C-alpha positions in Angstrom: -0.1 0.0 0.0 1.2 3.3 -0.9 4.1 2.0 -3.1 2.5 3.1 -6.4 0.4 1.6 -9.2 1.2 -1.6 -10.9 -0.2 -2.8 -14.5 -0.8 -6.3 -14.2 -2.6 -6.8 -17.6 -2.8 -4.9 -20.7 -6.4 -6.0 -21.5 -9.5 -6.5 -19.0 -10.2 -10.2 -18.0 -11.7 -11.6 -21.0 -9.6 -9.3 -23.3 -12.5 -6.8 -24.1 -12.9 -3.6 -22.6 -16.3 -2.9 -21.1 -18.4 0.1 -20.8 -17.3 0.7 -17.1 -13.6 0.9 -18.3 -13.8 4.5 -19.8 -11.6 6.8 -18.1 -13.3 10.2 -16.6 -10.9 12.5 -18.6 -11.0 10.7 -22.0 -14.8 10.9 -21.6 -14.6 14.6 -20.9 -12.5 15.0 -23.8 -14.6 13.2 -25.9 -17.6 15.2 -24.8 -15.9 18.4 -25.3 -15.2 17.5 -28.9 -18.6 16.1 -29.6 -20.8 18.5 -27.7 -19.1 21.5 -28.7 -19.9 20.7 -32.4 -23.5 19.5 -31.2 -24.1 22.9 -29.8 -23.1 24.7 -32.8 -25.4 22.5 -34.9 -28.3 23.2 -32.5 -27.9 27.0 -32.8 -28.8 26.6 -36.3 -32.0 24.6 -35.7 -33.4 25.3 -32.4 -36.7 26.4 -32.0 -38.2 29.3 -29.4 -40.1 26.4 -27.7 -37.0 24.4 -27.3 -35.1 27.3 -25.7 -37.8 27.7 -23.3 -37.2 24.1 -22.1 -33.6 24.8 -21.8 -34.4 27.9 -19.6 -36.4 25.6 -17.2 -33.6 23.3 -17.1 -31.2 26.1 -16.4 -33.3 27.1 -13.5 -33.2 23.8 -12.2 -29.4 23.6 -12.4 -29.2 26.6 -10.3 -32.3 25.6 -7.8 -29.4 24.6 -5.4 -31.7 21.8 -3.7 -28.8 19.4 -3.8 -26.2 18.0 -6.2 -28.5 15.1 -7.4 -31.2 17.7 -8.8 -28.5 19.8 -10.3 -26.8 17.0 -11.9 -29.8 15.5 -13.3 -30.9 18.7 -14.8 -27.3 19.4 -16.2 -27.7 15.9 -17.9 -31.1 16.9 -19.7 -29.7 20.2 -20.5 -26.8 18.4 -22.5 -29.0 15.7 -23.9 -31.6 18.2 -25.0 -29.1 20.2 -27.0 -27.9 17.3 -28.8 -31.7 16.1 -29.4 -32.2 19.9 -30.8 -29.9 19.5 -33.5 -32.4 17.1 -35.2 -29.8 14.7 -35.9 -30.5 11.2 -34.3 -26.6 9.9 -34.3 -25.6 13.0 -32.5 -28.3 12.7 -30.1 -27.5 9.1 -29.5 -23.9 9.7 -29.0 -24.3 12.3 -26.4 -26.7 10.1 -24.6 -24.1 7.2 -24.7 -21.4 9.3 -23.5 -23.6 10.2 -20.5 -24.5 6.7 -19.9 -20.8 5.8 -19.9 -20.3 8.4 -17.4 -23.0 7.1 -15.1 -21.5 3.6 -15.5 -17.8 4.5 -14.9 -16.7 3.7 -11.3 -13.6 5.9 -12.0 -15.8 8.9 -13.2 -18.2 8.3 -10.2 -15.4 8.4 -7.6 -14.3 11.6 -9.3 -17.6 13.1 -9.2 -17.8 12.2 -5.4 -14.7 14.1 -4.6 -15.7 17.1 -6.5 -19.1 17.1 -4.6 -17.2 16.7 -1.4 -15.1 19.7 -2.5 -18.4 21.7 -3.2 -18.1 21.6 -6.9 -21.3 21.1 -9.1 -22.6 22.3 -12.4 -21.8 25.9 -13.1 -24.9 28.1 -13.7 -22.9 31.1 -15.4 -21.5 28.6 -18.1 -24.8 27.0 -18.8 -26.2 30.4 -19.2 -23.6 31.3 -21.6 -24.3 28.3 -23.7 -28.1 29.2 -23.7 -27.4 32.7 -24.5 -25.4 31.6 -27.7 -28.2 29.3 -28.5 -30.7 32.1 -28.2 -28.7 34.2 -30.6 -28.6 31.4 -33.0 -24.6 31.8 -32.7 -23.2 28.4 -33.8 -19.5 29.7 -33.1 -20.5 31.2 -29.9 -22.5 28.0 -28.8 -19.6 25.9 -29.8 -17.0 28.2 -27.8 -19.4 28.3 -24.9 -19.7 24.3 -24.7 -15.9 24.0 -25.2 -15.3 26.5 -22.4 -17.8 24.7 -20.1 -16.3 21.3 -20.7 -12.7 22.6 -20.4 -13.6 24.1 -17.1 -15.0 20.8 -15.9 -12.1 19.0 -17.1 -9.6 21.4 -14.8 -12.2 21.7 -11.8 -12.1 17.8 -11.6 -8.2 17.8 -12.0 -8.1 20.3 -9.1 -10.4 18.1 -6.9 -8.3 15.0 -7.8 -5.3 16.9 -6.8 -6.7 18.0 -3.3 -8.1 14.4 -2.6 -4.4 12.9 -3.5 -2.6 15.5 -1.4 -5.0 14.7 1.6 -4.4 11.1 1.3 -0.4 11.6 1.0 -0.7 13.7 4.3 -2.6 10.9 6.0 0.0 8.3 5.1 2.9 10.4 6.1 1.3 11.5 9.4 0.6 7.7 10.0 4.5 6.9 9.2 5.3 9.6 11.6 3.4 8.3 14.2 4.7 5.0 13.7 8.4 5.9 13.2 8.8 9.1 14.9 8.7 7.9 18.3 11.5 7.9 20.7 12.1 4.9 22.7 
């Protein structure tokens, strides 16, 4: 324990990677690439009624009741944007990315660390995405989504760093207690 990470196999048992084997940062990188373009396309096709639906979801994200409510509204917000492209393939891909996120033990652990640090969906970033969609601005929507998901990556990296540093401190403190005693 505490001596590092060891790779014991190049492939998972059975030789095929499963849906839970998705790394959280690779998943976010994929979401950033795909959802940015999805937002750009949605800006060209979105209706006033769909914009109002996103507005309702934005209020749910910001309700502040708890992380579960905000997270579910966040999920619906992103998937709705994909749906509003009118492209069933993009809609399915974005849904699959979110399902992969939910099934990933690594992502769930990372999300737990973020929640413990008080990190949740960002109201202003979602509002920027919605504002670009309202303007029917594909470049603005793309950039707002890319900025949002880049910030999510950075925030989760910071949450991971804080968690890892706390674990290191605990291990060092335990070693001090064990080895720092005088006879």
